[in-house]
N, C-alpha and C positions, 0 to 999 in steps of 0.2 A: 607502319603495323595495321598487317593483313585485319578482315572484320573478324572474321574464326577468333583471330591471338586475342582482341576485344573482348566478344562475345565469353569465351574462355575467363578475362583477366575480371569481367564483371560480375559474371554466375560465382567468379572465388570470392569475389568483396564482398556479393550476398550471403555466402556462409558465414564469412567471416562476422559478419556486421549481424545475421542468428544466431553467433555466438558470444556477440559481445555483451556484458556485465560489470557494470559498474557497483562496486561492492557498496556505496555506502547509500543505492537506491533500492528501496524496501517492497515501497508499494503496493507486492504483487505480492506482498502475504497477504494482505489487505481483500487483495485486487487480484484473485486467482483469475486469468486468464481461461476462454474455453473461445474456441472457433467456432466461423463462419461459413455456408461458402458465399454466402453472398451480403452485397452490402447492407439491405432492404431485411432487418431481425423483427422478427415480435422480443420487447422486455418483457417477466415475469416481475411482481413486485410481490415477494411470498409473506403470505397473512402468520397466521396462530396456527391455519389449518394445517402448515407446510410443514412441522415445528412437533405437532404433538402425538403425544404416544395413545396409540387407542388399545379398548381391553379386545381383544381379539379372541382367548376360550369360546366354546361352542360345544352347549352340554349338550348329548343325545335328546335328541328331535326338535331343540330349541329352536331358535331363529336366530338366521345368517345378524350378524356385527356389524350394523350397515351405518356408515360417516352420516353425518349430513353437512354437507359440504357447507362453504363462508364464502363463499369467491373467490378472485382475485385482482388482479387489475391485473390486466394487460395493455400497454401501448405497444406502435409497431412505430418502427425510428429508421433514418441510414445510420452506418457507420461515417467518421468525420475523416475524409487524409487529410495525415500533416506530411509534407515534406521540408525537407535540402536539404545545399547545396556548399557547397565548401571550396574555390578557385583555384584552381593551380596552373601558370604561365608557362610557353613554353620553354620560356628560358627556366624558368625553377627546376622544370620537367629536367630538362638535359644535365644540370646543375646533381640534381641526381637522383638516386635510381628507384628507374619505375615505378616500379612494385610499391617500397617503401615509403614512398612519397601518395602515394596514392591511399595502401594501408589508415598513413597517419588519417588520412583526411577520410575514409568510411569511418575512422574511430573516433573523431570526431563530430560528425554527422548523426552519426548513431548513441553520439551520447547526450545531442542537442535534443535529441526526440523522447533520448529515455528523461533526459528531465521536462522537457514538455509532459509525456504523462504519469509523472513524478506526483508535480506542481498539480495538475488535473487532480491526479485522486484524494492528495492531502488538501486539498479549497473544499472537500466536495465530505468529511469524513471530520472535519475540522468544528462545519459551522455549525455552532448550534442549535440552526432555524430545519433542519435536515433531522432531526433529535423530534419526539414527544420527550414529556417534561418530567417524568418517569424515567428515561432514558440520556441523558447529562445529569453535572453540579458539575460549581463555581464554587473553586473554597475561597476565602475568606477571610483574613484574620490569621488567628490563630491555629486553624486546622489546615493551613496549607503546609508543606510539607516543610520547609525548612524552618516548621518553630518545635523545637522540642517536645511538644506539649501536644507535637499533630501526630494522627493515629493511619498512616497508611493503611494498614493491614485491615487493619475495621472497614474501609472506606473500597477501597476494592474488594471488600468481598462483600457487603449489602449491592455493590455495582452490580459483582455476580453473580446477585441473588434479584436484585429485579431483573437482569436478561433470561435467569434461567422462569424466571417467575411470568415474560411474556414468550417465552421457547421454549421451556421443557431443557434446558440445556445450556449448560454452562459455555461462559465467554474459555473457545480454546487458545485465543490467540491478543499479543498485549504488545501496539506501539507505541513508545513512550521517546517523547519529544527529545532534544538533547539537552535542549537548560534543563526541563524537570528531569530527566536519568543525569546530573548533575547534582542536584539538592535530594533526589529519593537515593542513591548509593553511599550517602553518608548522614540518611535519618537517625538521631539520636532513637528510635523504636525500631525498626530497625537491627539499626546495629549490637545491639545488645539482643536480640535471638539469639546472636554468633556466638559462637561458641570458645571459649580463651583461647581455645589450640586453634583458632585460624586469624586470616587475619583483618583486622576489625572495619574494614572494607566492606559494603553489601556488594556481591558480579555477582550477573543473568543467570547465574546458574543458584546462585541461592536463594536469588527471587524466586525463581522458577515454581524452586520447593516454599519456598514461604509462600504464593501468592500461589501456586498448584493449578496452576499453569502453563500448558507445551514449550508453547513457545511466544518466545520474549526477543523482540526485537530495538534498536535507538535508533531513531530516524537523525540522522547526521545532513542528512546531504544536503547542498545549500545553492541561494544562485544571486544574481546580480540584479537588480532590481536598475528603472530606467535610470536612475540614478546613477546606479555602478553603485551601487552600495547595497554590499554582501551580504545577505538577510539568511534567519532558519528557513528551509523551505517546513518542517515538521517545530511547530512553535509549543509550549511552554505546558503541556494537556500527556491524557495519555486518554487513546481509543479501547479500549476491552470489543472483542467482538467473539464469532463465532465464525468458523469458516472450516466446514469439510473437509477432510484432512483425502481426498479422494482420484490424486495424481493425474495419469489422463486419461480415465474414462470418465474427469466429470461433463457435465453435461450445466447446460440451460435450466432444466430444470428441477437442482438440486440444491433446493437451501439454501442462502450465502446470505453471508450479511455483506456484500457490493464480486464482484466479477467486475471484470475491463470481456471485452467483446471484442475479436479480431479478427480481421478479415482471413484467413489462410490465406498463407505466404503472402499476404502483403508485406510484408519490409523485403524492399529486393531496394538492390545496389544498379547504378547504372551512370553513362555519362554524358555528356552533352555536350556541341561548344558553339561561340557566338564571336566576338570581337573580329572580325574576319580569321578565325578557326587560331588567334593567338592563342586566346584563355580558355582552359577544359574545365569541365563543371564533372566533382567527383555529386552524386546526388541518391541522396537516400530517400527510402520512398513508406510509408507505413500506412495503415489502415484499423481505425482501431477505435472502442471509446470506452470511458468509462461511468458506470451503473454503480447503486448507493441499490439497490432492489430489498435491502431486511432488516433495515432501520432496525428491526421490533431488535435485530440478534446482536446490537453495538449498542457499548456507552459510550462518551463522553464525558473528563474529568478536562476541565479546564483549570487554570488558575494557580496552577502546581508551584510557585512563587508567590508570593508574596511582599509586590516592590517596599510597601512599606517596613520590612523589616525589623526590628536593631536589636546586636543580639546584645544589647545590655536589660532590655525588658523581658528577655528570654531568661526560665532556669534552666539550672542543671539540674 
């Protein structure tokens, strides 16, 4: 195959990688992407000033309304390169259709990069030390949502209130770990809010109405640990956050709970050979770093399930 054709295939595979999306990955909901031309960037950590609603009305001949700047934290950092390769022996390539085998390799390495991103984002937002004492809650005992007397609606309302007191905005996004969702959709208090003409299992659409949060997703992704055990990336918790819906016009100056800063056009697929050119490697490369830039705009609820729950002790 000529060099020109190889370049065309690599360009095609790069487009495949950029369009690839594993539906189990939901980190982008909390960490929307903003693009940078350079790897060295300035990151702004937003404080209350970024979310304030100011008095802007001015009477005739009155002084202008002037903001009293509170300042903001800014630090310079460098984005991290991530890459992953998939080996293809020349004999495998001869037995298979070349482009289809390379497409499979592209999907595998792209999925690997996305899984790494998902895990990094989940680790950031599920770490209680990243939140102030006002922006987190650990449920215990009968307050856990597998107990009939628990009050998820009250807990969520209080969490929303805590965030709005900090940023003058209600959270508009919620991520629920799979284990938390399993018990939440069966919670007695929530099911009691459902009309008798509807199913007695709480759905996501109903939950959006009950909690008055427009964007709710379930974290279902799984990874294998060093011992080969499958573990859920999103744990037994709920994360609420304010993430502005700005689409492609989003920049690092727009206040938000979190961002992924990605170098523009960094995601690419290429190939290289070694071992006497009998093994070809399809390689995915991306350059990005997730950042928690406005922790005051988020709230972490941990311990949704009570590990000591005993149905015999639960009230009907």
